[in-house]
KOLKELO-106529 format. One record per residue (C-alpha): x, y, z; residue in one letter. Coordinates in pm, whole numbers, padded with zeros to 5 digits, always signed. Example, Ala and Ser with C-alpha at 12.3 -4.5 7.8 and 13.67 -1.06 7.14 Angstrom:
+01230-00450+00780A/+01367-00106+00714S/
***
This chain:
-06514+03125-03137M/-06563+03153-02752S/-06215+02993-02704G/-06053+03294-02884I/-06242+03546-02689W/-06117+03396-02367I/-05762+03401-02496I/-05790+03762-02597M/-05949+03872-02264I/-05667+03682-02084A/-05397+03860-02298I/-05570+04191-02238M/-05541+04129-01856L/-05190+04018-01905A/-05101+04325-02093S/-05269+04552-01814W/-05063+04358-01535L/-04738+04375-01722V/-04776+04757-01804S/-04866+04812-01442W/-04572+04612-01307R/-04327+04787-01541L/-04431+05125-01420K/-04413+05008-01060S/-04069+04858-01109K/-03926+05160-01273F/-04074+05399-01011K/-03918+05188-00745Q/-03580+05147-00910Y/-03558+05519-01002A/-03530+05590-00638Q/-03207+05385-00611I/-02897+05587-00693P/-02634+05454-00924L/-02304+05403-00748S/-02113+05527-01039S/-02302+05853-01040G/-02335+05842-01424M/-02652+05990-01578S/-02841+05817-01861G/-02701+06065-02120R/-02353+05998-02008E/-02407+05630-02014I/-02545+05635-02354A/-02265+05862-02499E/-02000+05624-02343K/-02147+05312-02490M/-02173+05461-02834L/-01810+05577-02802A/-01691+05229-02686D/-01856+05069-02982N/-01701+05310-03226G/-02025+05481-03308I/-01971+05859-03385T/-02266+05953-03593D/-02552+05906-03341V/-02682+06187-03117R/-02830+06136-02770V/-03113+06361-02713I/-03394+06407-02452S/-03756+06366-02525V/-04073+06443-02341A/-04273+06170-02149G/-04214+05872-01932R/-04105+05525-02100L/-04087+05709-02425T/-03736+05611-02484D/-03643+05472-02841H/-03374+05468-03106Y/-03445+05626-03435N/-03250+05475-03730P/-03382+05735-03967A/-03203+06021-03821D/-02962+05816-03588K/-03070+05954-03245T/-03098+05780-02920V/-03404+05942-02764N/-03403+05922-02388L/-03719+06026-02187S/-03675+06315-01927E/-03675+06064-01657Y/-03377+05881-01802V/-03169+06145-01959Y/-03058+06300-01652D/-03127+06024-01401A/-02863+05843-01209R/-03019+05511-01125S/-02971+05148-01244A/-03312+05159-01409A/-03196+05476-01625A/-02863+05301-01696A/-03044+04990-01825A/-03280+05199-02047V/-03001+05396-02186A/-02785+05133-02254A/-03072+04922-02417H/-03150+05211-02662E/-02787+05233-02759C/-02800+04849-02801G/-03028+04931-03105H/-02777+05173-03227A/-02514+04910-03208V/-02741+04673-03389Q/-02783+04937-03662H/-02419+04993-03703A/-02336+04620-03718K/-02622+04542-03968A/-02801+04311-03728Y/-03011+04070-03948S/-03350+04110-03754F/-03317+04485-03726L/-03261+04502-04102K/-03559+04281-04163F/-03788+04473-03944R/-03665+04805-04093S/-03739+04665-04441A/-04094+04597-04327M/-04178+04950-04205V/-04268+05111-04549P/-04523+04823-04612A/-04642+04826-04263L/-04712+05203-04267S/-04929+05150-04560I/-05111+04861-04414A/-05191+05025-04089S/-05339+05319-04263R/-05607+05125-04439Y/-05609+04786-04250M/-05893+04874-03981Q/-06131+05021-04260W/-06073+04706-04479I/-06143+04481-04178L/-06458+04670-04105L/-06571+04654-04462A/-06485+04285-04470G/-06700+04192-04181I/-06997+04417-04312L/-06966+04240-04645M/-06890+03906-04527L/-07223+03749-04625Q/-07174+03891-04971T/-06810+03835-05062T/-06505+03733-04841P/-06254+03917-05052V/-06226+04245-04848P/-06202+04032-04518L/-05927+03809-04677A/-05738+04131-04775I/-05772+04271-04414G/-05651+03950-04268V/-05340+03939-04486A/-05254+04299-04389L/-05311+04211-04027F/-05084+03917-04047A/-04817+04159-04165L/-04846+04348-03848T/-04842+04037-03651T/-04528+03930-03828L/-04364+04253-03752F/-04456+04225-03377S/-04279+03888-03354F/-03987+04004-03561V/-03955+04273-03296T/-03893+04032-03021L/-03537+03920-03100P/-03458+04280-03174V/-03556+04380-02832E/-03400+04077-02652F/-03073+04131-02835D/-03057+04497-02753A/-03115+04416-02379S/-02842+04133-02393K/-02592+04389-02551R/-02685+04642-02295A/-02642+04423-01996L/-02311+04276-02122N/-02182+04625-02169W/-02276+04780-01837I/-02149+04475-01660S/-01816+04445-01824S/-01749+04815-01817N/-01809+04880-01446G/-02104+05091-01492I/-02315+04904-01229V/-02238+04692-00924T/-02357+04333-00899Q/-02662+04444-00708K/-02741+04717-00960E/-02702+04471-01246Y/-02983+04267-01099G/-03194+04573-01092I/-03096+04662-01447A/-03179+04308-01562K/-03508+04303-01385D/-03605+04638-01546S/-03531+04515-01890L/-03713+04204-01835K/-04041+04368-01753W/-04004+04600-02054A/-03940+04296-02287A/-04256+04134-02152L/-04459+04412-02286T/-04346+04330-02635Y/-04415+03964-02575V/-04774+04035-02472V/-04811+04273-02754A/-04710+04009-03004A/-04941+03746-02847L/-05226+03992-02842G/-05167+04064-03220S/-05167+03680-03287L/-05494+03636-03105A/-05661+03900-03284T/-05533+03768-03612L/-05676+03428-03525L/-06007+03582-03447Y/-06029+03755-03782Y/-05909+03430-03939G/-06177+03244-03783S/-06440+03479-03930L/-06303+03441-04259L/-06290+03054-04245L/-06639+03045-04088G/-06773+03218-04405R/-06589+02981-04626R/-06741+02689-04449D/
***
């Protein structure tokens, strides 16, 4: 048990470090103007057009690092720090989110699998914590509630790992496109690649954290059975 706690604490520290580094990098890179002079919105719209996607809107949303693609209403949502920004970091983020739109348009297998998991995941996340709590409190009486909780948590862990190839592929599409279409210079390409690397690491740490937590709950269940 102590080993799992050490792993969980290490992952928590790693998560904090990656999050801090990501914010630091984006703050630094946001000060470097993009030589092409294009804004995040313009880059997103061009990438969508170049890929023949005409039914996706590019809109601005509040917050920092709140950028995302919504397949339900087909919108590329760019934070206010990316939408109007003209930097290599903004170009990377805008193109990355459009990478998800391209995945959607081309029926990328991992994105389809992740989307198919969402309905079950939304139900699981609604009751999971309560079931896990009940399972721990009732562990000496019956292992059934905790077993159900562990199964639900396993679903969220699987989702976090399925997310990894989706994010990596979107970044790959983004970097290939901004490079081949002259959106960035060679130096700016390095900045964009580094920005997306740190963003991807947040998903890696989250997946590992979910796995460590799953192992913790699993060890409680197995300990009860022993």
